[in-house]
MARROLO-988573 format. One record per atom (N, C-alpha, C, O): y, x, z; residue number from 1; atom name. Coordinates in steps of 0.001 Angstrom, whole numbers, plus 500000, padded with zeros to 6 digits. Atoms other than C-alpha are relative to their C-alpha. Last residue first. Example, Ala and Ser with C-alpha at 12.3 -4.5 7.8 and 13.67 -1.06 7.14 Angstrom:
2
     c2     c1     c3   k  a
 498810 499180 499940   2  N
 498940 513670 507140   2 CA
 501090 499230 500730   2  C
 502198 499739 500899   2  O
 498810 500890 500000   1  N
 495500 512300 507800   1 CA
 501200 500900 500000   1  C
 501181 501936 500665   1  O
END
This chain:
130
     c2     c1     c3   k  a
 501117 500373 499401 130  N
 816816 500073 286200 130 CA
 498746 500831 500172 130  C
 497769 500360 500754 130  O
 500888 500552 499957 129  N
 819269 502003 284999 129 CA
 498919 499693 501023 129  C
 498448 500379 501930 129  O
 501870 499939 499160 128  N
 822358 502794 286495 128 CA
 499444 499347 499342 128  C
 499939 498235 499159 128  O
 500348 501098 500522 127  N
 826338 502945 284631 127 CA
 498152 501090 500688 127  C
 497668 502221 500730 127  O
 501441 499535 500616 126  N
 828837 504873 286137 126 CA
 499580 498651 499644 126  C
 500157 497567 499728 126  O
 499966 498548 500089 125  N
 832863 504853 285690 125 CA
 498711 500227 499792 125  C
 498367 500861 498795 125  O
 499414 499730 501119 124  N
 833683 501269 286342 124 CA
 499522 501377 499097 124  C
 499716 501312 497883 124  O
 498048 500682 499732 123  N
 831976 499979 289068 123 CA
 499784 500838 498355 123  C
 498848 501095 497599 123  O
 499874 500304 498793 122  N
 827822 499377 289634 122 CA
 501313 500184 500135 122  C
 501888 499524 501001 122  O
 498500 499110 499712 121  N
 827841 499066 285679 121 CA
 499846 499449 501345 121  C
 499715 498234 501499 121  O
 498863 501179 499526 120  N
 823955 497315 284647 120 CA
 501154 501665 500894 120  C
 500870 502782 501326 120  O
 498782 498910 499032 119  N
 821875 499744 282048 119 CA
 501088 498011 501356 119  C
 501518 496871 501184 119  O
 498904 499144 500378 118  N
 818674 497368 281688 118 CA
 501181 500616 500308 118  C
 501536 500559 501486 118  O
 500183 499066 500209 117  N
 815306 496443 283070 117 CA
 501161 500962 499189 117  C
 501049 502143 498858 117  O
 500647 499336 501536 116  N
 814824 493243 282374 116 CA
 500042 501454 499483 116  C
 499724 501895 498379 116  O
 501453 500775 499168 115  N
 815269 492046 287052 115 CA
 499605 500297 497247 115  C
 498515 500051 496731 115  O
 500971 499430 499164 114  N
 817905 494586 286563 114 CA
 498695 499569 499898 114  C
 497674 500249 500004 114  O
 500292 498723 501013 113  N
 819781 492871 283635 113 CA
 499668 500754 500682 113  C
 499815 501788 500032 113  O
 501035 500228 501085 112  N
 819341 489279 285579 112 CA
 499724 501166 499335 112  C
 498571 501287 498924 112  O
 502251 499745 499637 111  N
 820457 490890 289036 111 CA
 498286 499922 498019 111  C
 497218 500366 497598 111  O
 499982 498624 499780 110  N
 824099 492250 287156 110 CA
 497840 499816 500164 110  C
 496792 500284 499719 110  O
 499768 498978 501691 109  N
 824452 488914 285028 109 CA
 499192 501379 500810 109  C
 498159 501793 500284 109  O
 501379 500264 500733 108  N
 823788 487399 288598 108 CA
 499644 500252 499476 108  C
 498445 500501 499601 108  O
 501009 499625 500069 107  N
 826402 488974 289819 107 CA
 498391 499672 500071 107  C
 497354 500187 500490 107  O
 500214 498654 500750 106  N
 828785 488545 287079 106 CA
 499180 500814 500906 106  C
 498827 501934 500538 106  O
 500526 500418 502025 105  N
 828023 484781 287306 105 CA
 500174 501690 499743 105  C
 499541 502210 498825 105  O
 501458 500752 499474 104  N
 828907 485268 291764 104 CA
 499041 500277 498123 104  C
 497943 500785 497891 104  O
 500835 498752 499572 103  N
 832071 487024 291272 103 CA
 498365 499814 499367 103  C
 497651 500415 498563 103  O
 500142 499002 500460 102  N
 833186 484304 288677 102 CA
 499602 501512 500181 102  C
 499322 502392 499366 102  O
 500944 500444 501061 101  N
 832680 481960 290784 101 CA
 499493 500928 499103 101  C
 498322 501292 498992 101  O
 501280 500037 499320 100  N
 834330 483274 294174 100 CA
 499441 499987 498769 100  C
 498902 501078 498582 100  O
 499883 498663 499737  99  N
 837703 484174 291392  99 CA
 498182 499809 501003  99  C
 497252 500418 500474  99  O
 500684 499729 501575  98  N
 836922 480073 290154  98 CA
 500272 501728 500364  98  C
 499701 502164 499365  98  O
 501323 500246 499600  97  N
 837228 479691 294339  97 CA
 499167 500115 498590  97  C
 497945 500186 498455  97  O
 500541 499103 498922  96  N
 840155 481748 295255  96 CA
 497820 499586 498727  96  C
 496829 500213 498353  96  O
 500289 498536 500309  95  N
 841912 480047 292524  95 CA
 498998 501163 500253  95  C
 498558 502051 499523  95  O
 500817 500105 501114  94  N
 840843 476572 293278  94 CA
 500133 501291 499220  94  C
 499292 501669 498404  94  O
 502004 500365 499855  93  N
 841458 477406 296553  93 CA
 498896 499899 498816  93  C
 497699 500153 498686  93  O
 500051 498512 499053  92  N
 845642 478771 295990  92 CA
 498088 499949 500116  92  C
 497336 500892 499869  92  O
 499926 499230 500898  91  N
 845536 475609 293521  91 CA
 499487 501137 500853  91  C
 498296 501438 500773  91  O
 501077 501420 500899  90  N
 844399 473007 296399  90 CA
 500016 501657 498402  90  C
 499007 502256 498031  90  O
 502035 499600 499024  89  N
 846052 474953 299066  89 CA
 499365 500227 498894  89  C
 498755 501277 498696  89  O
 499933 499397 500067  88  N
 849849 474208 296776  88 CA
 498207 501211 500847  88  C
 497603 502280 500756  88  O
 499611 499588 500618  87  N
 849233 471093 296380  87 CA
 499486 501432 499413  87  C
 498652 501687 498545  87  O
 501950 500354 499757  86  N
 848201 470607 300191  86 CA
 499973 500305 498475  86  C
 499025 501085 498388  86  O
 501319 498870 499139  85  N
 851819 472765 300761  85 CA
 498303 499468 499646  85  C
 497303 500168 499806  85  O
 500088 498953 501222  84  N
 853177 469498 297727  84 CA
 499011 501409 501383  84  C
 497789 501536 501450  84  O
 500332 500082 501229  83  N
 851919 467120 299630  83 CA
 499904 500690 498999  83  C
 499050 500825 498123  83  O
 500829 499991 499497  82  N
 853105 468287 303033  82 CA
 499161 499691 498845  82  C
 498167 500415 498890  82  O
 500217 497589 499841  81  N
 856585 468972 301923  81 CA
 498578 500015 499935  81  C
 498236 500843 499090  81  O
 500358 499966 501439  80  N
 856318 464670 300353  80 CA
 499651 501548 500298  80  C
 498847 502254 499690  80  O
 501273 500542 500159  79  N
 855189 463678 303604  79 CA
 499510 500754 498614  79  C
 498433 501048 498095  79  O
 500843 499898 499518  78  N
 858264 464889 304900  78 CA
 498671 500145 499735  78  C
 497995 501001 500304  78  O
 499201 497883 501068  77  N
 860808 464160 302491  77 CA
 498628 500387 501163  77  C
 497664 500186 500424  77  O
 500337 500594 500804  76  N
 858554 459870 303519  76 CA
 500692 501389 499135  76  C
 500523 501615 497937  76  O
 501481 500225 499716  75  N
 859179 460815 307295  75 CA
 498851 500509 497917  75  C
 497884 501235 497688  75  O
 500520 499460 498829  74  N
 862490 460797 306884  74 CA
 499333 501007 499910  74  C
 499586 502194 499710  74  O
 499677 498471 500701  73  N
 863046 458761 304371  73 CA
 500161 500718 500474  73  C
 501160 501125 499881  73  O
 500538 500111 500914  72  N
 861523 456589 306839  72 CA
 499669 501143 499097  72  C
 498787 501996 499000  72  O
 501130 498819 499430  71  N
 863448 458098 309387  71 CA
 498433 499507 499373  71  C
 497354 499926 499794  71  O
 499764 498159 499343  70  N
 866652 457512 307795  70 CA
 498605 499854 499956  70  C
 498020 500149 498914  70  O
 499605 499219 501569  69  N
 865669 453528 306470  69 CA
 500035 500849 500004  69  C
 499208 501211 499166  69  O
 501381 500225 500331  68  N
 864895 452724 310324  68 CA
 499715 500695 498653  68  C
 499001 501686 498499  68  O
 501184 499027 499512  67  N
 867785 453950 311011  67 CA
 498883 500447 499720  67  C
 498362 501553 499578  67  O
 499700 498348 501023  66  N
 869707 451423 308665  66 CA
 498889 501596 500856  66  C
 498061 502341 500332  66  O
 500201 499940 501232  65  N
 867979 449193 310194  65 CA
 499796 500959 498953  65  C
 499030 501583 498220  65  O
 501460 499748 499858  64  N
 869034 449006 313114  64 CA
 498988 500618 499064  64  C
 498186 501528 499277  64  O
 500177 498534 499848  63  N
 872567 449572 312149  63 CA
 498367 500610 500708  63  C
 497885 501714 500961  63  O
 500489 498988 501045  62  N
 871284 446220 310375  62 CA
 500568 501693 500178  62  C
 500334 502579 499356  62  O
 501348 499438 500625  61  N
 870111 445082 313664  61 CA
 500257 500144 498585  61  C
 499233 500304 497921  61  O
 501187 498973 499223  60  N
 873145 446161 315393  60 CA
 498751 499893 499653  60  C
 497951 500808 499849  60  O
 499573 498062 500101  59  N
 875554 444446 312952  59 CA
 498956 501117 500268  59  C
 498476 502008 499568  59  O
 500453 499236 501148  58  N
 873689 441693 312971  58 CA
 500418 501234 499295  58  C
 500051 502094 498495  58  O
 501354 500120 500139  57  N
 874158 440924 317190  57 CA
 499073 500170 498611  57  C
 497864 500390 498694  57  O
 500675 499080 499658  56  N
 877545 441655 316640  56 CA
 498871 500570 500227  56  C
 498594 501763 500103  56  O
 499899 499303 500868  55  N
 877942 438531 314433  55 CA
 499770 502133 500513  55  C
 499315 503030 499802  55  O
 500755 499891 501637  54  N
 875855 436522 316230  54 CA
 500964 500983 499059  54  C
 500312 501433 498117  54  O
 501814 499562 499236  53  N
 878015 437229 319790  53 CA
 499280 500685 498528  53  C
 499284 501814 498038  53  O
 499484 499203 500467  52  N
 881769 436375 316824  52 CA
 498502 501091 501239  52  C
 498157 502245 500984  52  O
 499992 498981 500936  51  N
 880167 433638 315935  51 CA
 500192 501818 499879  51  C
 499813 502636 499042  51  O
 501743 499658 500791  50  N
 879074 432735 319655  50 CA
 500649 500548 498564  50  C
 500814 501767 498602  50  O
 500254 499405 498996  49  N
 883405 433404 320695  49 CA
 497775 499898 499728  49  C
 497093 500910 499566  49  O
 499795 498330 499958  48  N
 884032 431655 317987  48 CA
 499716 501116 500922  48  C
 499601 502187 500326  48  O
 500318 499289 501247  47  N
 882211 428574 318572  47 CA
 500633 501198 499235  47  C
 499929 501864 498476  47  O
 501450 499630 499745  46  N
 883338 428689 322208  46 CA
 499413 499921 499086  46  C
 498533 500769 499233  46  O
 500615 498786 500079  45  N
 886664 428916 320753  45 CA
 498844 500032 500678  45  C
 498491 501211 500707  45  O
 499751 498914 500337  44  N
 886468 425915 319304  44 CA
 500474 501793 500009  44  C
 500504 502652 499128  44  O
 501263 499705 500614  43  N
 884907 423815 321691  43 CA
 499780 501025 498627  43  C
 498755 501602 498262  43  O
 500975 499618 499827  42  N
 887689 424692 323487  42 CA
 498905 499960 499834  42  C
 498122 500728 500393  42  O
 499137 498872 499941  41  N
 890452 423605 321423  41 CA
 498454 501244 500817  41  C
 497949 502248 500313  41  O
 500045 499661 500621  40  N
 888524 420690 321226  40 CA
 500175 501223 499772  40  C
 499311 501801 499112  40  O
 501338 499875 500608  39  N
 888011 419798 324811  39 CA
 499867 500446 498331  39  C
 498704 500827 498204  39  O
 500707 499283 498585  38  N
 891832 420772 325672  38 CA
 498569 500269 499160  38  C
 498318 501168 498358  38  O
 499642 498945 500852  37  N
 892966 418542 322158  37 CA
 499390 501354 500249  37  C
 498904 502135 499431  37  O
 500646 500328 500709  36  N
 890828 415439 323673  36 CA
 500560 501018 499908  36  C
 499851 501707 500642  36  O
 501575 499458 499105  35  N
 892337 416316 327095  35 CA
 499504 500110 498879  35  C
 499046 501252 498917  35  O
 500452 497983 499645  34  N
 895822 416679 325261  34 CA
 498738 500499 500773  34  C
 498392 501627 501122  34  O
 499625 499539 501001  33  N
 895429 412915 323678  33 CA
 499922 501855 500521  33  C
 499174 502783 500213  33  O
 500838 499721 500803  32  N
 894598 411702 326614  32 CA
 499188 500413 498570  32  C
 498022 500410 498176  32  O
 500996 499438 499396  31  N
 897303 412545 327818  31 CA
 498293 500711 499500  31  C
 497690 501757 499262  31  O
 500008 498593 500751  30  N
 899397 411506 325028  30 CA
 499222 500630 501153  30  C
 498813 501712 500733  30  O
 500551 499172 501904  29  N
 897573 408155 324917  29 CA
 500658 501922 499562  29  C
 500328 502733 498698  29  O
 500992 500144 499998  28  N
 898299 407704 329243  28 CA
 499025 500342 498570  28  C
 497985 500993 498463  28  O
 500814 498652 499430  27  N
 901279 408522 328828  27 CA
 498987 500625 499678  27  C
 498766 501687 499097  27  O
 499219 498600 500204  26  N
 902192 405936 326267  26 CA
 499661 501050 500419  26  C
 499168 501911 499690  26  O
 501621 499964 500775  25  N
 900084 403101 328108  25 CA
 500593 501046 498552  25  C
 499707 501183 497709  25  O
 501512 499519 499275  24  N
 902179 403718 331224  24 CA
 498953 500022 498855  24  C
 497833 500525 498945  24  O
 499336 498727 499657  23  N
 905513 403254 328663  23 CA
 498357 501217 500804  23  C
 497838 502309 500569  23  O
 499862 499368 501398  22  N
 904294 400339 327095  22 CA
 499569 501330 500459  22  C
 498545 501951 500176  22  O
 500862 499317 499745  21  N
 903788 399343 331033  21 CA
 499181 500538 499113  21  C
 498049 500998 499261  21  O
 500678 499393 499192  20  N
 906947 399860 331883  20 CA
 498481 500293 499635  20  C
 497926 501375 499829  20  O
 499511 499108 500346  19  N
 908151 398336 328123  19 CA
 499763 501092 501117  19  C
 499777 502242 500676  19  O
 500712 499478 501784  18  N
 906682 395512 329147  18 CA
 499740 501119 499685  18  C
 498587 501549 499662  18  O
 501232 499676 499710  17  N
 908359 395431 332614  17 CA
 498807 500091 498898  17  C
 497802 500801 498947  17  O
 499909 498323 498797  16  N
 911679 395970 331241  16 CA
 498547 499883 500605  16  C
 497986 500972 500489  16  O
 500318 498958 500236  15  N
 910526 392954 328632  15 CA
 500996 501259 500490  15  C
 501570 501992 499685  15  O
 501065 499646 500199  14  N
 909655 390857 331196  14 CA
 499961 501145 498807  14  C
 499075 501999 498777  14  O
 501502 499356 499139  13  N
 912175 391276 333146  13 CA
 499378 499745 499516  13  C
 498528 499837 500402  13  O
 499461 498061 499965  12  N
 915229 391033 329954  12 CA
 499248 500671 501479  12  C
 499356 501859 501786  12  O
 500177 499689 502164  11  N
 913422 387524 329043  11 CA
 499950 501681 500284  11  C
 499137 502580 500071  11  O
 501392 499574 499634  10  N
 913944 386663 333110  10 CA
 499081 500149 498042  10  C
 498156 499772 497322  10  O
 500319 499435 498529   9  N
 917460 387384 332929   9 CA
 497913 500737 499850   9  C
 497223 501756 499813   9  O
 499208 498954 500961   8  N
 918185 385944 329297   8 CA
 499126 500781 501270   8  C
 497984 501197 501073   8  O
 501078 499762 501183   7  N
 916622 382507 330824   7 CA
 499488 501526 499696   7  C
 498315 501899 499682   7  O
 501327 499536 499245   6  N
 917973 383108 333990   6 CA
 499213 500370 499217   6  C
 498362 501259 499237   6  O
 499829 498749 499294   5  N
 921516 383263 332145   5 CA
 498883 500298 500758   5  C
 498829 501451 501185   5  O
 500367 499609 500825   4  N
 920075 379832 329763   4 CA
 500230 501932 500726   4  C
 499477 502824 500333   4  O
 501480 500206 500361   3  N
 919959 378391 333155   3 CA
 500025 500855 498765   3  C
 499323 501817 499077   3  O
 500875 499099 498986   2  N
 923158 379588 334436   2 CA
 498823 499423 499810   2  C
 498231 499406 500889   2  O
 500465 498283 500499   1  N
 924667 378050 331397   1 CA
 499771 500964 500647   1  C
 499868 502105 500196   1  O
END
């Protein structure tokens, strides 16, 4: 029986040693798993930070584009005002030009009448003969 006890003791010793080895391997795997989780979490947090930075950049660009569009609208409104002012000036100039042309034609008619020796009106009340 002593040899059975020795064999069983040896088997028990091997089991205890192997159990210690398995426990070490388990702790090693747990440590690697935790390390991998830390790395994955850090990578996720870095990606989140990168996305937040991208989002802030996009928001800044969008606001800048909104401001540029508002500036363009203001410029267009000012140009519309200038165009309307130019149109008013052209209309006024056109009226002035028409009045000048009418007056010039009247003067030419007077000169022609004078050349023919006809009566001309110097004003509405008096008439002269050339």
